[in-house]
TIZAGU-775656 format. One line per 2 residues: number of its first residue (from 1); for each residue y, x, z of N, C-alpha, C, O. Coordinates in Angstrom, 2 decimals. Each point is the difference from the previous one (the first is absolute). Layout:
! TIZAGU-775656
NUM) Y:X:Z:Y:X:Z:Y:X:Z:Y:X:Z; ...;
This chain:
! TIZAGU-775656
1) -1.21:0.83:0.00:1.21:-0.83:0.00:1.26:0.86:0.00:0.96:-0.29:-0.71; -0.98:1.36:1.50:1.17:0.86:0.07:0.30:0.62:-1.35:1.17:0.11:-0.38;
3) -2.20:0.30:-0.36:0.19:0.58:-1.33:0.65:-1.02:-0.93:0.91:0.35:-0.77; -1.35:-1.60:0.82:0.58:-1.05:-0.83:1.48:-0.20:0.36:0.83:-0.19:-0.89;
5) -0.51:0.23:2.16:1.38:-0.14:0.44:0.86:1.13:-0.58:1.12:-0.23:-0.45; -1.65:1.43:0.46:0.73:1.15:-0.54:0.25:-0.17:-1.51:1.10:0.29:-0.48;
7) -2.09:-0.76:-0.24:0.14:-0.23:-1.44:1.07:-1.05:-0.27:0.83:0.17:-0.90; -0.84:-1.23:1.67:1.00:-1.07:-0.17:1.40:0.55:0.27:0.93:-0.29:-0.76;
9) -0.77:1.08:1.82:1.30:0.59:0.31:0.47:0.91:-1.13:1.18:0.01:-0.35; -2.10:0.76:-0.22:0.36:0.88:-1.11:0.45:-0.80:-1.22:0.96:0.37:-0.68;
11) -1.65:-1.47:0.40:0.35:-0.83:-1.15:1.37:-0.65:0.19:0.80:-0.05:-0.94; -0.53:-0.44:2.13:1.30:-0.60:0.28:1.09:1.06:-0.08:1.07:-0.24:-0.56;
13) -1.35:1.41:1.11:0.97:1.10:-0.07:0.31:0.41:-1.43:1.15:0.24:-0.34; -2.19:-0.18:-0.48:0.19:0.36:-1.42:0.84:-1.07:-0.70:0.82:0.32:-0.86;
15) -1.04:-1.57:1.21:0.77:-1.09:-0.60:1.48:0.11:0.38:0.88:-0.17:-0.84; -0.62:0.45:2.11:1.38:0.16:0.45:0.66:1.18:-0.71:1.15:-0.10:-0.43;
17) -1.88:1.19:0.30:0.54:1.18:-0.69:0.35:-0.34:-1.45:1.07:0.39:-0.48; -1.95:-1.10:-0.19:0.26:-0.37:-1.40:1.24:-0.89:-0.10:0.86:0.23:-0.85;
19) -0.77:-1.24:1.71:1.16:-0.88:-0.02:1.28:0.78:0.27:1.02:-0.23:-0.64; -1.09:1.14:1.59:1.17:0.83:0.34:0.41:0.86:-1.19:1.18:0.05:-0.37;
21) -2.15:0.63:-0.22:0.30:0.87:-1.14:0.49:-0.79:-1.20:0.88:0.46:-0.73; -1.45:-1.64:0.51:0.46:-0.86:-1.10:1.47:-0.37:0.14:0.68:-0.26:-0.99;
23) -0.21:0.25:2.22:1.40:-0.35:0.26:0.89:1.24:0.10:1.20:-0.11:0.27; -1.78:1.27:-0.49:0.77:1.24:0.03:0.46:0.39:1.39:1.02:0.67:0.16;
25) -1.77:-1.09:0.85:0.37:0.29:1.39:-0.80:1.18:0.53:-1.16:0.19:-0.35; 1.80:0.61:1.19:-0.71:1.04:0.74:-0.56:-0.62:1.28:0.33:-1.13:0.35;
27) -1.18:1.88:0.33:-0.49:-0.48:1.30:1.16:-0.16:0.97:0.02:-0.93:0.81; 0.94:1.83:-0.88:1.18:-0.10:0.87:0.80:-1.26:-0.30:0.47:-0.67:0.91;
29) -0.31:0.36:-2.21:0.70:-1.23:-0.39:-0.69:-1.22:0.59:0.64:-0.88:0.58; -1.96:0.83:-0.76:-0.75:-1.15:0.50:0.10:-0.08:1.52:0.20:-1.08:0.55;
31) -0.34:2.22:0.11:0.12:0.01:1.46:1.35:-0.51:0.46:0.09:-0.78:0.95; 0.96:1.22:-1.62:1.35:-0.44:0.36:0.14:-1.51:-0.18:0.49:-0.69:0.90;
33) -0.92:0.19:-2.05:0.13:-1.43:-0.30:-0.86:-0.86:0.92:0.37:-1.13:0.33; -1.53:1.65:0.08:-0.92:-0.75:0.86:0.24:0.28:1.48:-0.65:-0.59:0.87;
35) 1.59:1.50:-0.59:0.32:0.39:1.38:-1.22:0.61:0.71:-0.26:-0.29:1.17; -0.46:1.15:-1.90:-1.11:0.74:0.59:0.13:1.47:-0.40:0.69:0.33:-0.96;
37) -1.34:0.52:1.69:0.05:1.44:-0.23:-0.72:0.38:-1.30:-1.00:-0.62:-0.36; 1.51:1.62:-0.33:-0.63:0.47:-1.24:-1.43:0.45:0.25:-0.87:-0.20:-0.85;
39) 0.60:0.80:2.00:-1.38:0.41:0.34:-0.92:-1.21:0.10:-1.18:0.08:-0.37; 1.70:-1.19:0.86:-0.80:-1.22:0.08:-0.32:-0.50:-1.40:-1.13:-0.41:-0.27;
41) 2.11:0.45:-0.63:-0.25:-0.39:-1.39:-1.10:0.88:-0.59:-0.93:-0.51:-0.63; 1.03:1.80:0.84:-1.00:0.93:-0.53:-1.39:-0.32:0.53:-0.97:-0.03:-0.76;
43) 0.86:-0.19:2.06:-1.31:-0.27:0.61:-0.57:-1.33:-0.50:-1.21:-0.11:-0.19; 2.05:-0.89:0.00:-0.47:-1.28:-0.54:-0.51:0.20:-1.42:-1.07:-0.50:-0.35;
45) 1.83:1.22:-0.46:-0.41:0.22:-1.39:-1.30:0.79:-0.09:-0.77:-0.18:-0.95; 0.52:1.05:1.91:-1.24:0.78:0.02:-1.16:-0.74:0.65:-1.13:0.49:0.02;
47) 1.40:-1.67:0.52:-1.04:-0.78:0.67:-0.36:0.53:1.37:-1.10:-0.24:0.49; 2.03:0.96:0.13:-0.27:0.64:1.29:0.74:-0.63:1.16:0.09:0.58:1.07;
49) 0.45:-1.75:-1.27:0.80:-0.62:1.05:-0.47:-1.41:0.27:-0.28:-0.77:-0.92; 0.19:0.42:2.20:-0.25:-1.39:0.38:1.36:-0.68:0.03:0.81:0.23:0.90;
51) -0.57:-1.07:-1.89:1.30:-0.63:-0.13:0.02:-1.37:0.65:-1.03:-0.63:0.22; 2.24:0.20:0.08:0.20:-1.33:0.58:0.48:-0.95:-1.10:0.55:0.43:-1.01;
53) -0.77:-1.69:1.22:0.42:-1.02:-0.95:1.50:0.10:-0.28:0.43:-0.09:-1.15; 0.35:0.29:2.20:1.45:0.10:-0.16:0.39:1.16:-0.91:0.95:-0.10:-0.78;
55) -1.69:1.20:0.88:0.27:1.16:-0.85:-0.27:-0.33:-1.45:0.78:0.37:-0.88; -1.88:-1.05:0.61:-0.34:-0.34:-1.38:1.00:-1.01:-0.58:0.32:0.08:-1.19;
57) 0.15:-0.99:2.00:1.03:-0.95:-0.46:1.28:0.76:-0.34:0.63:-0.28:-1.02; -0.26:1.24:1.86:1.20:0.80:-0.25:-0.15:0.81:-1.29:0.95:0.13:-0.77;
59) -2.14:0.42:0.54:-0.25:0.76:-1.23:0.11:-0.91:-1.21:0.63:0.35:-1.00; -1.25:-1.52:1.07:0.08:-0.95:-1.12:1.45:-0.37:-0.29:0.41:-0.05:-1.16;
61) 0.36:-0.21:2.20:1.41:-0.34:-0.19:0.77:1.16:-0.62:0.82:-0.20:-0.90; -1.08:1.41:1.36:0.68:1.19:-0.54:-0.36:0.22:-1.46:0.82:0.48:-0.78;
63) -2.05:-0.82:0.41:-0.44:0.13:-1.39:0.39:-1.20:-0.85:-0.27:-0.04:-1.20; 0.91:-0.95:1.84:0.41:-1.23:-0.67:-1.17:-0.66:-0.71:0.08:-0.38:-1.17;
65) -1.17:0.26:1.91:-1.20:-0.62:-0.54:-0.58:-0.97:1.01:0.37:0.01:1.18; -1.27:-0.83:-1.64:-0.71:-0.93:0.86:-0.95:0.78:0.90:-0.66:0.93:-0.44;
67) 0.60:-1.31:1.69:-0.88:0.64:0.98:-1.42:0.17:-0.53:-0.61:1.05:0.19; 0.09:-2.06:-0.86:-1.39:0.03:-0.46:-0.22:0.97:-1.15:-1.14:0.38:-0.27;
69) 2.21:0.03:-0.41:-0.12:1.01:-1.06:-0.51:1.33:0.56:-0.64:0.77:-0.72; 0.91:-0.52:1.99:-0.45:1.25:0.61:-1.52:0.08:0.09:-0.56:1.09:0.11;
71) -0.09:-2.23:-0.15:-1.44:-0.04:0.24:-0.82:-0.26:-1.26:-1.22:-0.12:0.07; 1.89:0.02:-1.21:-0.73:-0.22:-1.25:-0.70:1.29:-0.41:0.60:1.07:0.04;
73) -1.86:-1.18:-0.42:-0.70:1.22:-0.44:0.55:0.50:-1.32:0.44:-0.78:-0.85; -0.47:2.09:0.69:0.43:0.60:-1.26:-1.14:-0.01:-0.99:-1.09:-0.50:0.30;
75) 1.33:1.05:-1.47:-1.05:0.07:-1.02:-1.15:0.86:0.52:0.21:1.04:0.61; -1.41:-1.52:-0.88:-1.18:0.74:0.41:-0.48:-0.31:1.39:-0.97:0.59:0.47;
77) 1.66:-1.53:0.23:-0.44:-0.36:1.36:-0.55:-1.39:0.02:-0.41:-0.49:1.05;
């Protein structure tokens, strides 16, 4: 189960990274807009952070996207 959780976190992190890059934002930009530390953004994108719902809502708002877009699988998933 833990391995599956890690894979899911990595997939969500990769999705956030893609959305961020598609918008031409740096991790620092996203952190600033979401009011979170750049290191937190990095750890989320790498799938190494246990995030809170409020954090994900803030990220979605900063990316100007629907909250559920963060959880859509990418191609090949």
